[in-house]
TORKOL-4160 file (C-alpha; in steps of 0.2 Angstrom, whole numbers, padded with zeros to 4 digits, m for minus):
59
<pt num="1" X="0484" Y="0518" Z="0564"/>
<pt num="2" X="0497" Y="0519" Z="0551"/>
<pt num="3" X="0514" Y="0533" Z="0553"/>
<pt num="4" X="0505" Y="0543" Z="0539"/>
<pt num="5" X="0490" Y="0544" Z="0549"/>
<pt num="6" X="0501" Y="0549" Z="0565"/>
<pt num="7" X="0508" Y="0564" Z="0553"/>
<pt num="8" X="0493" Y="0571" Z="0548"/>
<pt num="9" X="0487" Y="0570" Z="0568"/>
<pt num="10" X="0504" Y="0580" Z="0573"/>
<pt num="11" X="0500" Y="0593" Z="0561"/>
<pt num="12" X="0484" Y="0597" Z="0562"/>
<pt num="13" X="0476" Y="0610" Z="0574"/>
<pt num="14" X="0461" Y="0599" Z="0574"/>
<pt num="15" X="0457" Y="0590" Z="0590"/>
<pt num="16" X="0456" Y="0572" Z="0584"/>
<pt num="17" X="0454" Y="0557" Z="0598"/>
<pt num="18" X="0466" Y="0545" Z="0598"/>
<pt num="19" X="0465" Y="0529" Z="0608"/>
<pt num="20" X="0478" Y="0519" Z="0617"/>
<pt num="21" X="0471" Y="0502" Z="0627"/>
<pt num="22" X="0453" Y="0511" Z="0630"/>
<pt num="23" X="0460" Y="0527" Z="0635"/>
<pt num="24" X="0461" Y="0544" Z="0627"/>
<pt num="25" X="0479" Y="0550" Z="0626"/>
<pt num="26" X="0489" Y="0567" Z="0616"/>
<pt num="27" X="0503" Y="0560" Z="0606"/>
<pt num="28" X="0517" Y="0571" Z="0607"/>
<pt num="29" X="0530" Y="0564" Z="0597"/>
<pt num="30" X="0531" Y="0550" Z="0581"/>
<pt num="31" X="0548" Y="0541" Z="0583"/>
<pt num="32" X="0545" Y="0535" Z="0565"/>
<pt num="33" X="0562" Y="0524" Z="0560"/>
<pt num="34" X="0557" Y="0514" Z="0577"/>
<pt num="35" X="0539" Y="0514" Z="0573"/>
<pt num="36" X="0533" Y="0521" Z="0590"/>
<pt num="37" X="0525" Y="0536" Z="0597"/>
<pt num="38" X="0528" Y="0546" Z="0615"/>
<pt num="39" X="0511" Y="0548" Z="0621"/>
<pt num="40" X="0501" Y="0554" Z="0637"/>
<pt num="41" X="0484" Y="0553" Z="0644"/>
<pt num="42" X="0473" Y="0567" Z="0642"/>
<pt num="43" X="0469" Y="0577" Z="0658"/>
<pt num="44" X="0480" Y="0582" Z="0674"/>
<pt num="45" X="0492" Y="0567" Z="0671"/>
<pt num="46" X="0509" Y="0572" Z="0662"/>
<pt num="47" X="0517" Y="0554" Z="0661"/>
<pt num="48" X="0522" Y="0550" Z="0645"/>
<pt num="49" X="0524" Y="0534" Z="0638"/>
<pt num="50" X="0531" Y="0526" Z="0621"/>
<pt num="51" X="0519" Y="0514" Z="0612"/>
<pt num="52" X="0520" Y="0505" Z="0596"/>
<pt num="53" X="0511" Y="0516" Z="0580"/>
<pt num="54" X="0498" Y="0501" Z="0577"/>
<pt num="55" X="0494" Y="0499" Z="0595"/>
<pt num="56" X="0483" Y="0517" Z="0593"/>
<pt num="57" X="0466" Y="0519" Z="0587"/>
<pt num="58" X="0456" Y="0535" Z="0580"/>
<pt num="59" X="0441" Y="0536" Z="0586"/>
């Protein structure tokens, strides 16, 4: 995935499914200069992690 698409997803009101390592995640924040996003797994767990933008896949 690229930074432009991450920005579109963050500004959208639609529920757009994004995958990281085979798991569905919510994108919380984009760190554009570093090429990273902060995200967390969909569901009850709120543990957040930072991953590289290109490791995310839109489903």
